[in-house]
Structure formats: C-alpha cells, structure tokens
C-alpha positions, 0 to 999 in steps of 0.5 A: 184195599188194592192188595185185597182186591188183587188177592180176591181177583187171583183167588177168583181166577184160580177157582174158575180155572180149577173148576174148569179143569176138574170137569165139575163145571157143565158147560151150558149150550146157550144161543148167544149173539157173537156181537152181543158177547163182544159188546159186553166185553168191550163195555167192561174193558172200557171200565177196566182201562178207564184211564185209556180211551179205547175204541174197538172196531168190529167187522163182519156179520153177526151170528149166533154161537151155541156155547156157554155164555158165561164161560165164553165171555170169560175167555173172550174178555181175557183174550181181548184184554191181553191184546189191548195190554200188548199193543201200544196205544191199546188198539185191537180189532175184532173180526167175525167169520163164519164158514160151513164148518165153524164160526170164529171171533178173531181178536187182532192186535198190533204188537210184535207178536209171539214167536214159536217158543213164546207161544208154547209158554203163554198157554202154561199157567202163571207164565207172564211175558212181562213180569211187571204186568198186573196179570197173573198168567192165567187168562190164556190157559183159562181161555184155551180150557174154556174153548176146548171144553166146548169142542172149540179151539183157541188158535194163534195167527202171526201176521206181518203187521198184526197178530190174532187169537181166534176163538173157533167154534165148530158147528 
C-alpha cells in the first residue's frame, strides 16, 4: 500500500509539473487572502507531519493576492514542507510583507541553509539534498515554475541564523 501511494504521489507531481511546463495550464487570476492560503497549508502540513507537533507562527498583515489559488497553494505547501523537513525540530516561521511594487510570503527556516552551488542544484528536477528523504526533488522546481508562470519569483535569502524562501508577487 505504501509503495502504491508513493507511486501515485510521484505520478501526480510529475503530471502537475509537466502540465505547468507545457503551457497548457491557464493560470487563473483569483483574489486570495494570503493568510487563508497559509492557514490551508498549515492545516495540511499538520496532517502530513502527524507524528511531529508543529506550530508555525505567522507575522505581518494579511493582504489579497491576485494569483491562481490552486497552483499557488501547491507552491507554498512545497516550500513550507521543505523548510519543515530541513529544520531540526520542524520549525519555520511565515512573514507577510507588502510594498508598493510587490507582495511577498517569506517561509523562514532555521537550517544551515544553502550555499551558492547547492542553490543552483535545488531548482533542478529530481535533485535531492538528502538522498534518503522521502521527497522526489520536484517540489522547488515546481514552485519556481508556478511563480514564474504568474509573473512572480521564488527567491532565496541566506541569513546568519535562518534562511528564507520568498514567494514574490508583483502588483
């Protein structure tokens, strides 16, 4: 059963990525509350990490995004899941930031982070930092594709004590 579920998940993810890359998917322009999108992700991440008690603080004022709700959720969920997997103790924080030019969701983790060489690799399909992880190496490439298809960006920021992936939506 576990192997069948794993195979189903892999084929589902590959089909999603292929659909995005082929250009056959039309991204909708929904008005979505950033906080609601994050709350949905947190709820599903708690189910995903059922054996690990996770709390994910959210900072910043809510704002509406104009984006494809379904695909943006996929991107956000993958980035948040990766952050939780990378951090000992399953700890991440979410920060909302709005400027005149863009709106951003920062997913901050407290892992050792990525160096320049590793950063180039994590956006390549099927690359896994930890070969023993249960992932497929598709989440970040898909998140990046989703953001770019919506005229946004997926950016990485390395700090001294934390690291963050930023999902940036231009106004």
